[in-house]
C-alpha positions in Angstrom: -3.7 -5.1 10.9 -4.9 -2.1 8.9 -6.8 0.9 10.2 -10.1 -0.1 11.8 -13.4 1.3 10.7 -13.5 3.3 14.0 -10.0 4.7 13.4 -11.0 5.7 9.9 -14.1 7.4 11.1 -12.3 9.3 13.8 -9.6 10.4 11.5 -12.0 11.7 8.9 -14.1 13.4 11.5 -11.1 15.1 13.0 -10.0 16.5 9.6 -13.5 17.3 8.5 -13.9 19.7 11.5 -11.2 21.9 10.0 -11.6 21.2 6.2 -15.0 21.8 4.7 -14.1 19.8 1.5 -13.4 16.7 3.6 -16.7 17.2 5.5 -18.6 17.5 2.3 -17.0 14.4 0.8 -17.7 12.4 4.0 -21.4 13.5 3.9 -21.8 12.6 0.3 -20.0 9.4 -0.1 -20.0 8.1 3.5 -17.2 6.5 5.4 -15.0 4.1 3.5 -14.5 0.5 4.5 -11.2 -0.6 6.0 -8.5 -1.9 3.7 -6.7 -4.6 5.6 -3.8 -6.8 4.5 -1.8 -9.2 6.6 1.6 -8.2 8.0 4.7 -10.0 6.8 6.8 -10.6 3.7 4.1 -12.3 1.7 2.1 -9.1 1.4 5.1 -7.4 -0.3 5.8 -10.5 -2.3 2.2 -10.3 -3.7 2.8 -6.7 -4.5 5.9 -7.7 -6.6 3.9 -10.5 -8.3 1.2 -8.0 -9.2 3.3 -5.3 -10.6 2.4 -4.2 -14.2 0.0 -7.1 -14.7 -3.8 -7.5 -14.4 -5.4 -8.6 -11.2 -6.4 -11.9 -12.9 -2.8 -12.5 -14.1 -1.4 -11.7 -10.6 -3.9 -14.1 -9.0 -3.0 -16.8 -11.4 0.7 -16.4 -10.7 0.2 -16.4 -7.0 -1.9 -19.6 -7.1 0.8 -21.3 -9.2 3.4 -20.1 -6.7 1.5 -21.5 -3.8 0.9 -24.8 -5.6 4.7 -25.1 -6.2 5.9 -23.9 -2.8 3.0 -24.8 -0.5 0.4 -22.4 1.1 2.6 -21.8 4.1 5.9 -21.3 2.2 8.8 -19.5 3.8 11.4 -17.3 2.0 13.8 -20.2 2.0 11.3 -22.3 0.0 11.3 -19.7 -2.8 15.1 -19.3 -2.7 15.6 -23.0 -3.3 13.7 -22.9 -6.6 15.6 -22.4 -9.8 14.8 -19.9 -12.6 12.8 -22.3 -14.8 10.6 -23.4 -11.9 9.6 -19.9 -11.0 9.3 -19.0 -14.6 6.7 -21.8 -14.9 4.7 -20.0 -12.2 4.7 -16.9 -14.4 7.5 -14.9 -12.8 9.6 -13.0 -15.2 13.3 -12.6 -14.7 12.7 -9.1 -13.2 10.0 -10.3 -10.8 12.3 -13.2 -9.8 15.1 -10.8 -9.0 12.8 -8.7 -6.9 11.3 -11.7 -5.1 14.7 -13.1 -4.4 15.9 -9.7 -3.0 12.9 -9.7 -0.6 13.4 -13.3 0.5 17.2 -12.9 0.9 16.9 -9.8 3.1 14.2 -11.5 5.2 16.4 -14.7 5.6 19.4 -12.6 6.5 17.4 -10.7 9.1 18.1 -7.4 7.4 14.4 -6.8 7.0 12.3 -7.9 9.9 8.6 -7.2 9.5 8.1 -7.6 13.2 10.6 -5.0 14.1 10.2 -2.2 11.5 11.0 1.2 12.8 8.2 3.0 14.6 9.2 6.1 12.6 7.3 6.1 9.3 10.1 7.5 7.2 12.7 5.1 8.7 10.3 2.2 8.1 9.9 3.3 4.4 13.6 3.4 4.1 13.9 -0.1 5.5 11.3 -1.5 3.0 12.7 0.3 0.0 16.0 -1.6 0.5 14.1 -4.4 -1.2 14.6 -4.4 -5.0 11.3 -3.5 -6.8 9.7 -1.9 -3.7 9.5 1.8 -4.1 8.1 4.4 -1.8 4.5 3.9 -2.9 4.6 0.1 -2.2 6.2 0.7 1.2 3.5 3.3 2.1 0.7 1.0 1.0 2.2 -1.8 3.2 2.5 0.5 6.2 -1.1 1.8 5.8 -3.0 -1.4 4.9 -0.9 -4.0 6.8 0.4 -2.2 9.8 -2.5 0.4 10.0 -0.2 3.3 10.6 -2.5 6.3 10.9 -0.4 9.1 9.3 0.7 7.5 6.0 0.0 9.8 3.0 0.9 8.3 -0.4 1.1 11.6 -2.2 2.6 9.9 -5.2 -0.5 7.8 -5.9 -2.3 9.2 -8.9 -5.7 8.3 -7.5 -4.9 10.1 -4.2 -3.9 13.1 -6.2 -7.0 13.0 -8.3 -9.3 12.2 -5.4 -8.0 15.0 -3.1 -8.2 17.4 -6.0 -11.8 16.4 -6.6 -12.6 16.7 -2.9 -11.1 20.1 -2.6 -12.5 21.5 -5.8 -9.2 21.7 -7.9 -9.7 22.0 -11.6 -6.6 19.9 -12.3 -5.1 17.0 -10.6 -2.5 18.4 -8.1 1.1 17.4 -8.3 2.7 15.1 -5.8 4.4 18.0 -4.1 1.1 20.0 -3.9 -0.7 16.9 -2.7 1.8 16.4 0.1 1.6 20.1 1.1 -2.2 20.1 1.1 -2.2 17.4 3.8 0.4 19.0 6.1 -2.3 20.2 8.6 -4.1 16.9 8.7 -1.4 15.0 10.7 -1.7 12.5 12.3 -4.8 11.4 10.4 -3.6 11.4 6.8 -4.0 7.7 6.4 -7.8 7.9 7.0 -8.0 10.7 4.4 -6.0 8.7 1.9 -8.6 5.9 2.2 -11.3 8.5 1.8 -9.7 9.8 -1.4 -9.7 6.3 -3.0 -13.3 5.9 -1.9 -14.3 9.2 -3.4 -12.2 9.0 -6.6 -14.8 7.5 -9.0 -17.8 8.0 -6.7 -20.6 9.8 -8.7 -22.1 11.1 -5.5 -19.2 13.6 -5.1 
């Protein structure tokens, strides 16, 4: 369950009270809508399927995968399929390697989506054990699926550009600068991340 509309509003309002740029962005573009994804391994599997392909191509692959495995497929279902079967669904050798890594870790109980650490950094470390899942993908999962309020994906180019625009920077801040800029916004950085995406291409700002 991602951050609720109420949690997003409260987080933005809290930071806006101390940061005029955030207050100005909120007043001009309004509150963003929640971004919610289901918890569980399928959300990360969809992330793997969608890496480096268009939204349409990712959707097509996912539909083929569900047609082959069934809508309620388990990790074991995917692991039983051979290379050619998954290739016919559109999964490259690399994507299959990542998908199998995810499913094997879930099957072995080494990654349990119901028991991820309550510490954000530890949870990110748990998720990045999966091949093909980097820090950004782990952060997006924790923010949109688990609704953790203080996730700040500073490596996201749109977050960098969005916060630079909101705070009046002439150039897109680096990942390190983006991370530093938000230090005082804890524990509401997740709501601000969602605001940056909402503001990124918004002509009102």
